[in-house]
Residue, then its C-alpha position, 0 to 999 in steps of 0.5 A: x597339382x593345384x594349378x591343374x584343378x582350375x585347368x580341369x574345371x575350366x575345360x569342363x565348363x567350356x565343354x558343357x557350354x559347347x555340348x548344347x550348341x553342338x546338339x542344336x546344330x546337329x538338330x537343325x542339320x537333321x531337320x534341314x536334311x529332313x525338309x530337303x528330303x521331304x521337298x525332294x520326295x514330294x517333288x518326285x511324287x508331283x513329277x511322277x504321279x500328282x502331276x498326271x491327275x487333276x482333281x476336284x470335289x466340286x462335282x455332282x451327279x446328274x441324269x437325263x430326267x424324263x418328265x411325265x406328261x399326258x398326251x390327252x386330257x381328262x380326269x385321273x381315274x387311278x394313280x398307280x405308283x407312289x413317290x420314290x418307287x422304282x419303275x420300269x419303262x412301259x410300266x403304268x403309272x396313271x390312268x385317265x378316265x376313257x369313257x369319251x375315248x371309248x365312245x370315240x372309237x366306237x364312232x370311228x369303227x361305225x364310220x369305217x363300216x360305212x365307208x367300206x360299204x359305200x366303196x363296195x357300192x361304188x364297185x357294184x354301181x360300176x356294173x350297173x352304170x355300164x349297163x346303163x351305157x349299153x342301154x342308152x346305145x341301144x336307144x340311139x340305135x333304135x332312134x336311128x331306125x325310127x328316123x329311117x323309118x320316118x324318112x321312108x314314110x315322109x318319102x312315101x307321103x310326098x310322092x303320094x301327095x305329088x301324084x294327087x296334086x297332079x291328078x286333082x288338075x284334071x279332076x281325077x281326084x277328089x278334094x278329100x283324097x288330096x287333103x288326106x294325102x296332105x295330112x299324111x304328108x304333114x304327119x310323116x314330117x312330124x314323125x321324122x322330126x320327133x324321131x330326130x328329137x328322140x335320137x338327140x335325147x338318147x345321145x344326151x342320155x348316153x352322155x349322162x350314163x357315160x359321165x356317171x360311169x366315168x365319176x364312178x370309175x374315178x372313185x374306185x380306179x387304181x385301188x382295191x376296195x380296202x385301200x380306197x381313199x374313203x376307207x383309208x381316211x375312215x381307218x385313220x380316224x379309227x386308229x387315231x381314236x384308238x390311239x387316244x384311248x391307249x394314251x389314257x394309260x400314262x406309262x413310264x418312258x424309261x427305267x428310274x425312280x418316281x420323283x416330283x409326283x404331283x397328280x391325285x385321283x379326280x384331278x382334271x389334267x390338261x395335255x402337257x401338264x407335268x404329273x411326275x418325273x422319272x429319274x434314271x439311276x443306271x444311266x447317270x452321269x457327273x458334272x465336274x466343275x474343274x478350275x480353268x487352270x486345270x483343263x490345259x491337258x483334259x481331253x475327251x475320253x480320259x479315264x476318270x476315278x470318282x468317289x461319292x460322299x454317299x458310299x465314302x472312299x471304299x467304293x470307287x466309281x470309274x468313267x471317262x470324260x464325255x465332253x466339256x461344256x461350252x461355256x463357264x457357269x457364269x457365262x450361263x448365269x441368269x445375270x452374266x458378269x459384266x466385267x467391262x463395267x470397271x469394278x473388275x476383280x479376277x475370279x478363277x472360272x470353273x468349266x463343267x466337264x461331263x463324265x460318263x459313269x460305268x453302268x455296271x458299277x451304277x447297278x451295284x451302287x446306285x447314285x441319286x441326282x445331286x449327290x456330291x462326288x470327288x472326281x480325278x481325271x488321268x491327264x497323262x493319257x490322251x483321250 
């Protein structure tokens, strides 16, 4: 019994020493198993889920902002909107003083009236000029008749003169009679010359009348009075004046929110000067800057899930990849990197990816330009 007591004590001490070691081994075994299980689970998760997505929080809301600029210059009479105000396309934003434009419209209307009356005069003159041509034809016919009569008178005077000259040798005709016959012959010659000159003048007058009518015909030929080039040009000037008058009211080009307003009443604005910007809230997009190593499987048309810091993770936005930029941000920077200088350090580049958002979701949860977003692209499916 005395020998068994030390033996039991030694066994107890040995069991007590081995128990913590066994416990530690069991814990290490369990820990190793848990780590291995975790690695397996993560591997399965990555293989089945995570490898199908690429994500980034380097994404920002953008929109095609419309700049509001005047198309005519002048003093500002009214400013009808304020900063951050929501406007609709076509809504008046700024009104310029239109006094000069109204005067220009009145002058153009008067010019159009004068042109219409002038062209109507061309049509009325055509009949008058046609009558003048007919009158000149009558003058030529009358001149021809006068020439025939003058030729007959000349022949009669020549015959009478010849007879008296033959009788004068025998003394049967007095000298006075011979002189009278000679005078009649000379008068008949002069009358024929005058008749022929009158015909030349009549022909010239007819040519002038025909030319005047042809000029007038050119002015009216081919088009009615309301489509005459002179009337059309005057009407175009009136349209231009009316357009300039309508442009004194500057309207919103798109639906959106007024931003960067820099116009005040009384300000003299020039053509093309920026007055404000209208930022669309229902047609926004996201530019997500993905690392170059993430873009291998990214394609146009793939679905994207996004969240905004504005609304938090509870609001999901959905979109599609619209396109990939033609270059990285550093390539288009003001001073591009010169990697050939020798001091080269490799930096992972990012490429902007344009994501088109769902318009219905934007109407429910409007976004503003420049807000931060998180984007995740499903690369498992082709675009």
